[in-house]
C-alpha positions in Angstrom: 67.5 363.4 -204.5 64.7 360.8 -205.2 65.5 357.2 -205.9 65.3 356.3 -209.8 62.3 354.2 -211.0 62.8 350.5 -210.5 65.2 351.0 -207.6 63.8 349.9 -204.1 64.7 352.4 -201.4 66.8 350.6 -198.6 66.4 351.6 -195.0 69.9 352.7 -193.5 70.0 349.7 -191.3 70.3 347.2 -194.0 73.2 349.0 -195.8 75.3 349.6 -192.8 77.8 346.9 -191.9 78.6 346.2 -188.2 81.9 346.5 -186.7 81.9 344.9 -183.4 85.4 346.2 -182.4 84.3 349.7 -182.4 83.7 351.3 -179.0 80.0 352.1 -178.3 79.2 356.0 -178.4 77.7 357.4 -175.2 73.8 357.6 -175.4 72.5 361.1 -174.4 68.9 360.9 -173.2 66.6 363.1 -175.1 63.8 364.8 -173.4 61.1 362.5 -172.3 63.3 359.4 -173.9 65.6 358.5 -171.3 64.0 355.1 -170.5 63.8 354.2 -174.3 67.3 355.3 -175.0 68.5 353.0 -172.1 66.4 350.1 -172.9 67.8 350.4 -176.7 71.3 350.4 -175.4 70.9 347.3 -173.3 69.0 345.3 -176.0 71.8 346.4 -178.5 74.4 344.6 -176.1 74.1 341.2 -177.5 77.5 340.0 -177.8 76.5 336.3 -176.6 73.9 336.2 -179.4 75.9 337.1 -182.4 77.1 334.7 -185.1 80.3 336.2 -186.7 79.9 333.9 -189.9 76.4 335.3 -190.8 76.8 338.8 -189.3 75.5 340.7 -192.4 73.7 338.2 -194.3 70.3 340.2 -194.1 72.0 343.5 -194.9 72.7 341.9 -198.3 69.1 341.6 -199.3 66.9 344.3 -200.9 64.1 345.9 -198.7 61.4 344.2 -200.7 62.9 340.7 -200.0 63.1 341.6 -196.4 59.5 342.5 -196.2 58.6 339.4 -198.3 60.3 337.3 -195.6 58.7 339.0 -192.6 55.2 338.5 -194.3 55.7 334.9 -194.4 57.3 334.5 -190.8 55.9 333.2 -187.8 57.4 334.0 -184.2 59.5 331.0 -184.4 60.7 332.0 -187.9 61.5 335.4 -186.7 63.4 334.0 -183.7 65.7 332.2 -185.8 66.1 334.9 -188.5 67.2 337.3 -185.4 70.4 335.1 -185.2 71.6 335.8 -188.8 72.8 339.5 -188.4 72.9 342.2 -185.9 71.0 344.7 -187.9 68.0 342.2 -188.0 68.2 341.7 -184.2 68.3 345.5 -183.6 65.2 345.8 -185.7 63.2 343.1 -184.0 64.2 344.0 -180.4 63.3 347.5 -180.7 60.1 348.7 -179.1 58.9 350.0 -182.5 58.9 346.6 -183.9 55.9 345.3 -181.6 53.6 345.4 -184.5 55.8 342.9 -186.4 55.5 340.5 -183.5 51.8 341.2 -183.2 51.2 340.5 -186.6 53.4 337.2 -186.5 51.3 336.1 -183.6 48.2 336.7 -185.3 49.5 334.7 -188.1 49.8 331.6 -186.1 46.6 332.3 -183.9 48.3 333.4 -180.8 46.4 335.7 -178.3 47.2 339.4 -178.2 49.3 340.4 -175.3 49.5 344.0 -176.0 46.0 345.3 -174.8 45.4 347.3 -171.7 48.1 349.1 -169.6 50.7 346.2 -170.3 53.3 346.5 -173.1 54.9 343.6 -175.0 58.6 342.7 -174.1 60.7 340.0 -175.9 63.6 338.8 -174.0 66.3 336.8 -175.8 67.4 333.6 -174.1 70.5 331.8 -175.5 70.1 327.9 -175.0 73.3 326.1 -175.5 72.7 323.3 -177.6 74.4 321.8 -180.6 73.3 324.9 -182.7 72.9 327.4 -180.0 69.3 328.5 -181.0 68.0 331.7 -179.8 64.5 332.0 -178.5 62.4 335.1 -177.8 59.0 334.8 -175.8 56.4 337.3 -175.3 55.9 338.5 -171.8 53.2 341.0 -170.4 55.5 343.1 -168.3 54.8 346.6 -166.8 56.2 349.6 -168.6 58.6 350.3 -166.0 60.4 347.1 -166.1 64.2 347.2 -166.0 65.1 345.5 -169.3 68.7 345.1 -168.5 68.2 343.1 -165.4 65.6 341.1 -167.2 68.0 340.2 -170.0 70.9 339.7 -167.6 68.9 337.1 -165.4 67.1 335.3 -168.3 70.3 334.9 -170.2 71.6 332.5 -167.7 68.5 330.3 -167.5 68.7 326.9 -169.2 65.0 325.5 -168.8 65.3 321.8 -169.0 61.8 321.3 -170.3 62.4 323.6 -173.2 63.5 320.9 -175.5 60.7 321.6 -178.1 61.7 325.3 -178.3 61.5 325.3 -182.0 57.7 324.5 -182.0 55.5 327.6 -181.8 52.8 325.8 -179.7 55.5 324.6 -177.2 56.6 328.4 -177.0 53.1 329.5 -176.4 52.3 326.8 -173.7 55.5 327.6 -171.6 55.0 331.5 -171.8 53.3 331.6 -168.5 55.5 329.2 -166.7 58.6 330.9 -167.8 57.2 334.2 -166.7 56.8 333.1 -163.2 60.4 331.4 -163.3 61.6 334.6 -164.6 60.5 336.4 -161.5 62.1 333.9 -159.0 65.3 333.6 -161.0 66.1 337.2 -161.4 65.7 337.6 -157.6 67.8 334.4 -156.9 70.8 335.6 -159.2 70.7 339.0 -157.9 70.9 337.7 -154.2 73.6 335.3 -155.3 75.7 338.1 -156.9 75.5 340.2 -153.8 76.7 337.4 -151.4 79.5 336.6 -153.7 80.5 340.2 -153.8 80.2 340.5 -150.0 82.5 337.4 -149.6 85.0 338.8 -152.0 85.1 342.3 -150.5 85.1 341.1 -146.8 88.3 339.2 -147.4 90.1 342.4 -148.0 88.6 344.2 -145.1 91.7 344.1 -142.8 93.8 345.7 -145.4 91.9 348.8 -146.0 93.3 352.3 -144.9 91.1 355.2 -144.4 90.7 356.3 -148.1 87.8 356.4 -150.5 87.7 355.2 -154.2 87.0 358.8 -155.2 90.2 359.9 -153.4 92.1 357.1 -155.4 90.7 358.3 -158.8 91.7 361.9 -157.8 95.2 360.9 -157.1 95.5 359.0 -160.5 94.3 362.2 -162.4 96.8 364.3 -160.6 99.5 361.8 -161.3 98.5 361.8 -164.9 98.6 365.5 -165.3 102.0 365.7 -163.7 103.2 362.9 -166.0 101.8 365.0 -169.0 103.5 368.2 -167.8 106.9 366.4 -167.5 106.4 365.0 -170.9 106.2 368.4 -172.5 102.6 368.9 -173.6 99.6 366.9 -174.9 99.8 363.3 -176.1 100.0 362.5 -179.8 96.6 361.2 -180.2 94.9 364.2 -178.5 96.5 366.6 -181.2 95.4 364.4 -184.1 91.7 363.8 -183.1 90.7 366.8 -181.2 88.3 368.9 -183.4 88.0 372.3 -181.7 85.7 373.0 -178.8 83.4 370.1 -179.5 85.1 366.7 -179.5 85.1 364.6 -182.6 83.5 361.1 -182.7 86.9 359.6 -182.7 87.9 361.7 -179.9 84.9 360.5 -177.9 85.8 356.8 -178.7 89.4 357.4 -177.5 88.1 359.2 -174.4 85.8 356.4 -173.5 88.6 353.8 -174.0 90.9 355.7 -171.8 88.2 356.4 -169.0 87.6 352.7 -169.0 91.3 351.9 -168.6 91.6 354.6 -165.8 88.7 353.1 -164.1 90.3 349.6 -164.2 93.7 351.0 -163.1 92.0 352.9 -160.2 90.1 349.7 -159.0 93.2 347.6 -159.2 95.0 350.2 -157.0 91.8 350.3 -154.7 92.0 346.6 -154.1 95.7 346.6 -153.5 95.5 349.4 -151.0 92.3 348.7 -149.3 89.4 351.2 -148.9 86.2 351.5 -146.8 83.5 351.5 -149.3 80.7 354.1 -149.4 77.3 353.0 -150.4 77.4 354.7 -153.7 80.7 352.9 -154.5 79.4 349.4 -154.2 77.9 349.2 -157.7 81.2 350.3 -159.3 83.2 347.7 -157.4 80.6 344.9 -158.2 80.4 345.8 -161.8 84.1 345.6 -162.1 84.4 342.5 -160.4 81.8 340.7 -162.6 83.3 342.2 -165.5 86.6 340.6 -164.8 84.9 337.2 -164.0 83.2 337.3 -167.4 86.5 338.0 -169.0 88.2 335.2 -167.2 85.3 333.0 -168.2 85.7 334.0 -172.1 89.3 333.1 -172.0 88.5 329.6 -170.5 85.9 329.1 -173.3 88.4 330.3 -176.0 91.0 327.9 -174.6 88.5 324.9 -174.5 87.8 325.7 -178.2 91.3 325.8 -179.2 91.8 322.3 -177.3 89.0 320.8 -179.2 90.7 321.8 -182.5 93.8 320.1 -181.7 95.3 317.2 -183.7 93.9 314.8 -180.9 90.4 315.4 -181.9 90.5 316.4 -185.4 93.2 314.1 -186.9 90.9 311.0 -186.6 88.2 312.9 -188.8 90.6 313.6 -191.6 90.2 310.5 -193.4 86.4 311.1 -193.6 87.1 314.7 -195.0 89.3 313.4 -197.6 86.6 310.8 -198.7 84.0 313.5 -198.9 86.2 315.7 -201.0 86.8 312.6 -203.5 83.1 312.2 -203.5 82.4 315.9 -204.7 82.7 317.4 -208.3 85.4 319.9 -209.1 83.0 322.8 -209.1 81.8 321.9 -205.5 85.2 321.5 -204.1 85.6 325.2 -204.5 82.7 325.9 -202.0 83.5 323.0 -199.8 83.9 324.1 -196.0 87.4 324.0 -194.4 88.4 321.0 -192.3 88.1 323.0 -189.0 84.5 323.9 -190.0 83.8 320.6 -191.2 84.7 319.0 -187.8 81.8 320.9 -186.2 79.1 319.8 -188.6 75.9 318.3 -187.2 76.6 314.9 -188.4 80.4 314.9 -187.7 80.6 316.1 -184.2 78.9 313.0 -182.7 81.9 310.9 -184.3 84.6 312.8 -182.1 83.9 310.4 -179.1 83.9 307.4 -181.3 86.9 308.6 -183.2 88.9 308.9 -180.0 87.9 305.5 -178.7 88.8 303.7 -181.8 91.7 303.4 -183.9 92.2 305.0 -187.4 88.8 304.9 -189.2 88.5 303.0 -192.4 86.0 303.3 -195.5 83.9 300.6 -194.2 83.7 302.1 -190.6 82.5 305.4 -192.0 80.2 304.0 -194.9 76.9 303.9 -192.5 77.1 307.7 -192.0 79.0 308.6 -195.2 75.9 309.5 -197.3 74.3 311.6 -194.4 77.7 313.7 -194.1 77.9 314.2 -197.8 74.3 315.4 -197.9 75.0 317.9 -195.2 78.2 319.2 -197.0 76.2 319.3 -200.3 73.6 321.6 -198.5 76.2 323.8 -197.1 77.6 324.3 -200.5 74.2 325.2 -201.8 73.8 327.7 -199.2 77.0 329.4 -199.8 75.9 329.7 -203.4 72.7 331.3 -202.5 74.6 333.7 -200.2 76.7 334.8 -203.1 73.7 335.1 -205.2 71.8 337.3 -202.5 74.7 339.9 -202.6 74.7 340.0 -206.5 70.8 340.2 -206.5 71.2 343.2 -204.3 73.5 344.8 -206.9 71.0 344.0 -209.5 68.1 346.0 -207.6 70.4 348.9 -206.9 71.3 348.9 -210.7 67.7 349.6 -211.5 66.9 345.9 -212.4 63.7 344.6 -210.7 64.0 341.1 -208.9 61.6 338.7 -210.3 59.0 337.1 -207.8 60.6 333.6 -208.1 64.0 335.2 -207.1 62.6 337.0 -204.1 60.8 333.7 -203.1 63.9 331.5 -203.3 65.9 334.1 -201.3 63.1 334.2 -198.6 62.9 330.4 -198.6 66.6 330.2 -197.8 66.5 332.4 -195.0 63.2 331.2 -193.4 63.8 328.3 -190.8 63.3 324.7 -192.1 60.4 323.8 -189.7 58.2 326.3 -191.5 58.1 323.9 -194.4 56.0 320.7 -194.6 57.9 317.6 -193.3 60.8 319.7 -192.2 62.5 319.4 -195.7 65.1 321.8 -196.9 63.7 323.9 -199.8 65.1 322.8 -203.2 66.8 326.1 -204.1 68.9 324.4 -206.8 65.8 323.4 -208.6 64.1 326.8 -208.2 67.2 328.6 -209.4 69.4 326.3 -211.5 73.1 326.3 -211.0 73.6 327.6 -214.5 71.5 330.6 -213.9 73.5 331.4 -210.7 76.8 330.9 -212.6 75.5 333.3 -215.5 74.9 335.9 -212.8 78.3 335.3 -211.0 80.2 335.8 -214.3 78.9 339.2 -214.8 81.6 341.8 -215.1 79.8 343.9 -212.2 79.7 340.9 -210.0 82.7 341.7 -207.9 83.4 340.9 -204.4 85.5 342.9 -202.1 87.8 341.0 -199.4 87.3 343.1 -196.3 90.7 342.0 -195.0 92.9 342.7 -197.9 90.8 345.3 -199.7 91.2 343.6 -203.1 88.3 342.9 -205.5 87.8 339.1 -207.1 85.5 337.7 -209.4 83.7 334.4 -208.8 85.2 331.8 -208.1 88.6 333.6 -207.4 87.1 335.2 -204.2 86.6 331.6 -202.9 90.2 330.6 -203.6 91.6 333.7 -202.2 89.5 333.3 -198.8 90.6 329.6 -198.6 94.3 330.2 -199.2 94.7 333.5 -197.5 92.1 333.5 -194.7 91.5 329.7 -194.4 87.8 330.2 -194.8 85.5 329.1 -197.7 82.6 331.1 -196.8 81.8 334.7 -197.5 81.8 336.2 -194.1 84.9 338.4 -195.1 83.8 339.7 -198.4 81.2 342.1 -199.6 79.9 343.3 -203.0 81.7 346.1 -204.8 80.8 349.7 -204.3 78.2 351.1 -206.5 80.4 353.7 -207.9 82.7 350.9 -209.2 79.8 349.0 -210.5 78.7 352.0 -212.6 82.1 352.3 -214.3 82.3 348.7 -215.0 78.7 348.1 -216.2 79.5 349.3 -219.8 81.6 346.2 -220.0 79.0 343.9 -218.9 78.0 341.7 -222.0 75.1 340.0 -220.4 71.5 341.1 -220.8 70.0 340.8 -217.4 66.5 340.6 -218.7 67.2 337.8 -220.9 68.4 335.6 -217.9 65.8 332.7 -217.4 64.9 332.1 -213.9 62.5 329.2 -213.6 59.8 329.4 -210.9 
């Protein structure tokens, strides 16, 4: 059925929510498309680049607003926009999005790299700074480039000369330099991993009996079958999710999960017994080793993060947080970030060392930086308001109400990076969209927000109170607009005329 007049047609990628805990389905290579399917699968693996707080911000926007943002973006703007949600990353890092990047490069006067027999590849690089900015560079690479090896090697680079990574001219100047460094770094990383794996495996050489890894996995399969027969039939989960001759999607997810556990158990038993490796088995062992190493590193990073959030670090910052709350109005306190988020603000984080070295801070000690901290808190509050408004604005578009140009421009200005504006100033969103206008839209009966954790709907500002008290979070990362069906039922109770709402340009 065709979409009604006045209702923009949304692409499916902007209407689906991402669930990072769901196992990835296996990619079946189509005829003539095995290389592209593999590249898409590798590019989709961006766990290191995802921000949970802003995972689905772009997915709340109408398609016309998204196109409006892309039309105003340069390569540097698209790079930072790719950090906002997974759906936008998947769109930008797909081979079909090359024309978007080519248009962005032409917008800032960059040369065209897609001519001839070369294709344009964009490799994401995570540079650990205060804000963990992601940068993507244009490379002229042959079409048979192994994208997975490229991303794996380049993700570990920390170029010291890349201090001006937010400047489009600096990105263009370093393209050729980084291309040469990429070649050398990829080879060095590969050789280092091989040497490390040789060392780990050689330490177990004297323990290996005459048994291959394939035989170990066959033994595990036979043991599982015998245990299944002794237990009296199929496991419970198999009866529930198996769907005839062709496995259901849920069955495939469970099968992938149990296959992974089985392989881990087989490799664990393999190292305990010791086995002479065949050439074809080296890749499995090395992959398992580095997977375990990454898991240990993630555990250490999580423990370090918890240590930073202990009372020894955050307790001296508490007086400053209390003073900021007193300086804000009652309406702003509903949107103020939690104390744990406040400690990681750009203006507050440098105070950790000072707070630890000094005694309990007083008002006179915080006074030189108090105005700067309050300004950042107010800016965060305004951004939270515009996030709520973007979700309600999407509801307005799907209800058949066209968005004014001023609304589209304001939302686009919020998502574009600040360096795209003169003097690096934050766009005055509260001037383009007065808070009274925002509150009028929030107070609509159909402007409901659904808490994903509890499954309960709330109006504004009750959704903020619920998130703060129940989930210790004042942002909207765990809420979404109400369903379209529910909004249709409640639209008859809406006493506001949307067309009469004045939105000043």
